C-alpha positions, 0 to 999 in steps of 0.5 A, a space after each residue: 038321302 039322309 032318311 035312308 042313311 038314318 034307316 040303314 043305321 037306326 041302331 047306331 043312331 039310337 045309341 048316339 041319342 041315348 049317349 047324348 041323353 045320358 050326357 045331358 042328364 049327367 051335366 044337369 045333375 052333376 051338382 047332386 051327384 058330387 055335392 055328397 060323398 055318399 052320392 058320389 060313391 053310390 053313383 060310381 058303384 052303379 056306373 061300375 056295375 053298368 060298365 061291367 054289364 056292358 062289358 059282359 054283354 059286348 063280349 057275349 054278342 062278340 062270341 054270338 056273332 062268332 058263332 053265327 059266322 061259323 055256322 054260316 060258313 059251315 052251311 055255305 061249305 056244305 052247300 058248296 060241297 053238295 053243288 060241287 059233288 052234283 056238278 062233278 057227277 053230272 060232268 062224269 056222266 057227260 064224260 062217259 057219254 062222250 067216251 062211249 060215243 067215241 067207241 061207237 064212232 071208232 066201231 062204226 068207222 066214223 072218224 070225224 065224229 071219233 075225234 070230235 067226241 074224244 076231244 070233248 070227253 078228254 077235255 071233260 075228263 081234265 076238267 073233272 080231274 083238276 076240280 072234282 077228283 080226291 087227291 088219290 084219284 088225281 094222282 092216278 089220273 096224273 100217272 095215266 095222262 101221258 097214255 091219254 095224250 098218246 091216244 088222243 094224238 093217235 085218234 087226231 091222226 085218224 082225221 085223214 083216214 079214207 076208205 082208200 086209206 084204211 086205219 092201221 093199228 092204233 
């Protein structure tokens, strides 16, 4: 378990080891560094340069990771929209098929299948409207939804039609 945790965090483990080594080396060499003012100034200069370089690397890594995140987000959105578009297109074809089947059922007076096919088509149409339509198309659909609801009620009323009780005007 410890080995697995160490392997997953090997970069952090390396940072910790290097940090402890630097602390140990600085403790061992403290007399040499602060004994002479020149050595201390030189050490401070190099430490300042190293700090600035580390800060620059950190900032550049953060910017790099932000760019990678944006790129991943853009690619994911592109793939999602491509999938969404193909799903919407597939559902649209299916919806049209069921509406056409409904028309065929109406012309052949197969009212039981008419109700089934129209219900499926209408539910698909609602799904497409709510999930795949543009705002303009959705507004148009919303304006016509009452007509579709009325048509659905009339088609549902055809369930009770028999050859002895013919269809009136829809």
